[in-house]
Each structure stands twice: as C-alpha cells, then as structure tokens.
N, C-alpha and C positions, 0 to 999 in steps of 0.2 A: 692659497691659504683657505681653509674652511671656516665657515661661519654658521652659527646656530640661528635659525630664523623662526620666529613665532608666527604661526599661520592664522592669526586672529581675524584678519579681514576676511579670509576665505571661510573660516568657521562661522563668522557672523552672517555672511551671505548664505551659507548652506542652511543655517538655522533660522533664516529670515528674521534676524534681530538687528537692532541698531546698537550703537555704543551706549546710548541712554538706557535702553532696555537692559543691557548687560550690567550697567551700573546699578540699576535697581535690584537685579538678581544677586549681585556679588557684594555690593557695598563699596566697591573700588571706585575711586574718583573718576569722573568722566574724562578729565584731562589726562589722567594716567592711562586709561583704556585707549583713548585716542592716540596717544604717543606709542603705545604698544602695537596698536593696529597698523600704524603708519611706519613702524620700524624706526622711530626716532628716539627710542629709549635704549640705552646701553646696558642697563642692569634691570633684571627682573627678579622680584621677590618670589621665593618659593610659595609663600602664602597666597600670592596673587595667582600663580599657576594652579594651585589647589582649588581656589575659589572659582576660577574660570572653568576648570575641568568639571567641578561639581555642577555648576550652573548649566553647562552644555552637555552633561551626562557623558563625559569622555572617560574611558577606562584605560586607554592606551596613549601614553604621552607622544607617540609617533603621530597621532592625529593633530597634536598641538604644536609640536616642534619638528623641525627638520634641519639637516645639515646640508649646506650648499657651498659651492665654490664661490670664493669672494668675487669673482668676475661675473657670476650668473646674474642675468637681468631678470627682473620680475615685472 
C-alpha cells in the first residue's frame, strides 16, 4: 500500500531551520509542526501546506510530499 509522506524534517535540515523558526515564519503551532516533522500526524491541513511552502519558498509540491511504499523505512 502507498502512503503520502511529508518531508518536513529533510526540508528543515536543508534550509537550516528549526521547528521553532518555522513556527515564527508560518504561525503554525510548534507542536503541530513537530508532529508533522516526525510523521505523527494523520491529517494535514492544506492551509498548513501552503504556509510551509511559502515560508520555505517551495514552488513544487513534490519537494514537500512524496509517495512511498507502506513498508519503506526512513
């Protein structure tokens, strides 16, 4: 089975940002961002994706999301 994965941890690393710094840029709660970064959130609001994309200057959602096999280890 396929899963959609948010690549927030990798993006934060690439942009040399912390969850707290992204919180200040987006206004999204730190706890929410932490859950998103750690893959512990089942639902993602489109508004959050838009804010994250804007804050990280992402123009292609493929940078933010990817589809993986359920068995794939990260």
